N, C-alpha and C positions, 0 to 999 in steps of 0.2 A: 445432431450427432455427427462427429467428424468421420469422414469416410476416406479410405484410400482406394484407388483403382490402379490395377496393375495389368499390363498387357501379358496375355498368356497364349500358348499355343496348344492346341488339343490334338493329340495323335489320332488319326482315323486310318481306315484301311486305304493304303496307297498314298498317304501323305499327312499333312496337318492343316488344321483350320485355326484362324485367329479368334481370340476372344478377349474379354476384359473381366477381370475378377474384381468385384467391388466388395470391400469388407470394412467393418468398423476399425478405426485407428486403435493401435495398441496402447497409446498413451493420450492423456487429456491435459488440459491446462490446469495448473494449480492456483489456488487463491488463498493467501495468507492474511488473516485479519488480526489487526493489532489494536487493542483497547487503549484507552487513555489512562492518565494518572487517577487512581481511585476507582477505576472500573475493573472489569474481569471478563473472562471468556463467556460467561453465561449470557451476558447482554448481546452477544453476537451469535448465539447458538441457532436461533430461528433464522437469522439472515443467512448463516452459512448453509442451512438446509435449503433455503430458497435459491441460493446461488448454485448449489450442487445440482439443481435441476437443469442447469445449462450444460450439463455433462463436464463439470469441473470437480476437482478434488479440493475440498476446503479444509483448512486447519485453523482452529482458534486455540488460544492458550493463555495462560495467566503469567504476566510479567512478574519477576521477583519483587517482593515487597507487597504482593497482593494475595488475597484469598488464603491459600494454605501456607504461604510464606509471609503473611502480613507482619510477623514479628520483626521482619527486616525493613519495614517501611521507613524507619528514621535513619537508616544507614545506607540503603541502596542508592547507587549512583547512576548517572546516565551511561557510564561505561558498562556497569553491570547489566542494565536493561538492553543496551545494544547487543551485548554478548548473548542475552536471552533471545533476542530476535534473530541473530545469525544462526543460533542453534536450532530455532524453530524453522527457519528457512531451509536449512540443510536436511532437517528431518523430512519436510515436505518434498523437497527436490529429489530425495532418495526413494520416495515412494515408487513402486514399480509401475503404477498407473499414471504417474505424472510426467509430462514433457518438461524437462528442466529449462527448455528455451521458451516456455510459455507460462510464466508465473506472474500473477498479479499480486500486488501488496496493497492492502486497503488499511489505512490508519486514521484514527480520530484523535485530534488534539495532540497530546504528548506522543501517542502512537503514530500520528502522522509525521511529526518531527523525526521520530526514530526511523520511520519508513524511508524518509529521504536519505538519511545517512546510510541505510542499508544499501541503497543503489550504488554507493561507492565501493561496496565490499562484494556484492553478489549480483548476477545478472537479473534484471527485472524488466519484464516486457511492458507491464501496465501499472501505473501508479495512481491510486485514488486517495485523495487527502480531503478529510472533512475537518473544517476549523483547525487546521494544523497550527500547533503552538510554535513559538520561536523563543530561543534562548541565546544568550551570549556564548561565545566560544570559550570564555574563561571559566574557571572553577569546574573543570571537566570532572574532577574526581570528588567534588563536594557532594554530599547527600542531596538527592533531588529535592527532598522536603524543604531544604534551606534556600533554594534558588530564588524563589519569588521575592524575598525581601533583599537577599544579598545582591541580586542583579537588577533591583528596581524595575521589575518586568512590566508593571503597569505603564511606566514611562517609556521603557525601551520599545514596547510593542506599538507605540504611537508614531514612531519615527519611520522615515523612508530609509531603507537599508539596501545597499547594493549587494549583488551576489558575491562580489569580492570581499565583503566585509563580514560574511557569516558563513559558516561551514555548511549548514543545512541549505541555504540559498545557493551556495556554490555547487552543492551536489545537484540541485535542481537545474542549474545552468548547464551542467555536463550531461544531464539525462537526455537520452534520445529515443525514449519510448513514448507511449501515450499517456496523457495526464488528465485526471479529472479533479477539479477543485470545487469544494461545496462550502458555501458560506452560510452561517446562521445569522439571519437579519437582525436578531435581538441579542446577539452575543456580547456579554459584558466582560469576557475573559480574553477572548481572541478578537480584537477589533478589525474593522475593515482594512486598516493600514497593513496588518500582517498578511491578509489575503492578497492585497495589492503587491506586497513585496514578493510573495511566492509567485504570483501570476507574472510579474515582470522578469523574474529569474528564469522562467521556463523558455528560454529563447531558442533552444534546440529541440524541443519536444517535437515528436512526429505529429501529434495533434494535442491541442489543449481545449478542454471543455470546462466552462465555468457556470456554475449554477448557485442561485441564492434561495434559501427557504426562508421567506420573509418573516414569518412569525416565530421561527425557531429560536430557542435560547441555546447556550453552549452545549448543555447536556441533553438536548432533544427531550426534554422532560414531558412534552406533550405528545400523546399517541399519534396525532395527525402529523406532527413534524417527523416522528420516527418512520411513519408510513411513507411520507414524501421522500425521505432520504433513501429508504429501501427501494423505492421505485426508480429514483434517479440512478442509484448505483447499479440496479439490476439491468436497466435499459442500456446504460453505457457499457457495462461489461459484456452484455449480450452482443452489442454492436462490435465491440473489440474482438471478442472470440470468434464471431462469425467472419469478420474481416480477415482474421489470421488464417482461419480454415480455408477461406476462399482464395486468398492471395499470398499466404505464406509469409505474413509480415512479422510474426512473433519472433523468429530467430534473429532477424536484423535489429528489431527493437531492443532485444535483450543484450546486444553486444555492449560490453563495458570495458574500459581500460583496466590495467592491473590495479588491484586494491591499493589504496594509500594508507596512511596512518589512521588509527581509530579516530572517529569524529565524535561530536556531542549529541544531545537528545532534547525532547520536548514534553508535552503533556496532554491530558484528556478530559477528565470529568471536571465539575466546577471547582477544580483545585489547581488548574494549570498554574 
């Protein structure tokens, strides 16, 4: 639990004595969980409950084109989904119990791609990306569903791409908070080259942690893989949150330059 201690003076007969008042902090870190393409908030409900036990306020939500708005699946764009993410972030940051300088964003696949773009638009202290997808910056307003073929993504994701050549990687290069990158060892949608590109892009990160779940596929379809990911994420976030509470690192990590123009997006479940 985060604690605040304040020097106080207690009035007594003939003068005052010094004391220290220790109390729970008024606000806590926030954690925003972003699902991938074809996913939904339900798959992160239990994870959110687990992370909330670290004295964090967690928010899961459904991107447009999913669950209740699935009728929009064929027309929703990366621009639409990035706007969803910004709205969800603002909702979480406005919560009275949340410290807006201590927000973590956790994204998988398409959600990871979107999460990197969010760092250009809003302050983020901690960024956790599991199998983050990668897209070309072109066709920004094209329906997401059409991008895989239109952008020849299977080929594009096998290339070495510099941060200067891709908006999401460029956002990673500018990010100065803490980063967690998690790779699925048996991923057939987001190959190792994509993780290498993200890893190389995080040149200014306050810290960079890289983990591989050797037997995991892209969707973490095996319960053991899901449990491994949950353990990795919890331990990392616990370390980050405790470090921020002890050393006050979150405020500095969350500093961002003025927002630039709207960026592009990525994917999540076996449909990246």
